[in-house]
N, C-alpha and C positions, 0 to 999 in steps of 0.2 A: 535353825531359822531364829530362834528366840535369842541365841547369842549374837548373831548377826544384826538384827534389831537393836541389841543393847549397845553395841560397839558402834552402831552408826547414828541413829536418832537419840540414843541415849547421850551421846556427846554432840548433839546438835549438827551433825553430818548426814549428807545423803549417801555417800559412799565412803568407804575407808579401806586402805591398805591392810590386809589381815592375811599372815602368812599361814600356810597349812599346819606349820608347827604351833604357831599360837593357838588357831582353833584345837589342836589335838591336846595342847597342855591345859588350856582352860576347860575343855569339855570333858577330855579324858577318854577319847576316842582314837583309834588308829588313824594316822594321815591318810592312807588309803581309801579308808571308809568315808573320812570326812571329803575327799577328792570325789569319789563317786556320788555323794551326795549332793555335793555342790552342783557338779555337772547335771545331774538330774533335776535339781531345782532351776537351774539354768535353761536347760530344755524345756521345762514347763512354764517358762516366762515369770516364775516366782521370784527370782533374784535378777540383778542386773550385774553383769560382769564387765568391767572397764579396764582395757589393758592400757597400761602407762608406759609411754616411750617405747624404745627398742628392747629395753631392759625386760625381762621376764617377770615384771611385777604387775600383779593384778588389783584391782579394787573392786570390792564388792558393795552391793546395796542392795535394799528391800525395794521390790516393785509394789508400788501403792496403787498403780493402775489395775485394778483387778479384771478388767475386761481384757488385758493383755495375757491372764493367766491360762493355760493350756489345762483344764480339768480332766478327770477320769470320764469315760462314757458312762450314760446311765446304766448300762449293763453291770458296771463294776460298783455301784452304790446301791444302798438300800435305805429306802424312807420308812421309818416306823412311828406311827402316830403314838403320841404320849396319851391322849384322851379319845377314846373311840369316837365319840360323839361329836368331836369339833376337830375336823381336818387343819383348821388355821393353825392350832398349836401342835407342833410336831418337833420330833429330835432331829438334829443335823443329819444329813446324808452321811452313812458310815459305811465304809467298804467291809463286805462281807463274803466269806467263802462260799456260803450257800447259794448267792446269786450267781455264781459262774459254775453252774452245773452244765452237763451235756446238753441238756434239753434247751438251755437259754442262750446257747452260742449260736443257735440258728434262729434266723429272723422270719417272720411270716411270708415274706416273699420268697425266699429259699425255700421253705417248707412246702409252700404252694407248688414251686417248680418242681422239688423233688417228688412229691406225690403225683404229679401229673406225666412225669417223664416215665417212659415205658421200661427202661433199662436202669435198675437202681444198682449201680455198683460203683465202689470207690466214693462214698459220701464224704469222708475228709477231703479228699482231693477236690471233689465237685465244690465244697464249700469254700475252699481256698480259691478256687477259679471264680466262683462267684463273688466273693468280696474282692478280688483283683480286678475284675471286669468293670472299667468306668464308663464305659460307652453304651453299656445295655440299655435296652428301652423298658419302658414300664411293663409290670409283671403280666397285666392282661394281654398285652401285644405278644409277650414270649409264650404265655399259655396258648393263645389262639395259633401261634406257629406251630407249637408241638401238635395241637389237634390236628392241623393241616398235614404235617409231616407224618401223623401216625396212618393217614390214609395213603401216603405215598407207596410206589411200587418198591421203591429201596427199603423202606422200614418193613413192609409185608413180606418180603422176599426171603424164604428159608426160615420161617418162623421168626422173624426180627434178627437174623444174624447180621445183618448190616446196619443195625441202629448204632451210631457212634455212643462211645460212652458219654455220660453227661457232662464230665469236665472237658472232654474235648469239644463237644456241641457248645459249650460257653466259650472256651479258649479261641474257638475258631469263629465265633460269632454267627453260628449257623442258623440264627433267627433271620439272617438275611438271604438265606436260600431260596431259590426259584423252586417251587414245588411242581413236580410233574404230576398230574392226576392220571390214575389208571384209567386204561380206555374203556373199561365196562362201566365206568363211573359217567362218562360223557354221555350227554343225552342229547340228540338232534331233534330239533322241533321242525 
C-alpha cells in the first residue's frame, strides 16, 4: 500500500500503471503474493483498479474516500484503552486472535435461539443456517413461535421424536408454520 501511494501521489498522479514485476522488484515479494494482496485490497475498496484499453494493462490507485472501504467486522477487532480512566484516548483497533474464540462467534440472538430450542444438535450447522437466513423475523417472534410449537402435538409426540433439527427449522422458515393446539388444551366456554 505504501509503495502504491509513493508511486502515485509521490509523483502527483492519482493512478499509475505498475506491473506485478515492478511491485515485486521494488518490494522484494513474490509476484503471486503481490497479485493476491492487490486483489484483496481491491475487494476491500482500499485501492482502485483501472483497466486500460483492451490490452491487459492495469493502473492502480489509492482510494482516498474512506467511506468506500470495507473494513473488518467488530468481532475481528479489539479496542484497548491506553489510559483506563479516559476512554477518549485509546489505541487504534487491532486485530487479535483472542477475540475470535468459539464463544464470540455466536451472536446473542443465536444464543437465545439455541437455548430455547428443545433439540440441541448440530450447533455448527445451525449457526451456519442462522447466519445465512436473511428473511428471519426478530428474535422475540422466533422465541414465541418456538414456545408455541413446544406445546404442539407434533413436538410432544413420542418424547419429541418429531421435533425438527434446529438447522432444518431455520432453513425451512418453520417460524411461519401454523401450530395445531392439542385437543386437551382447548377450553370451551
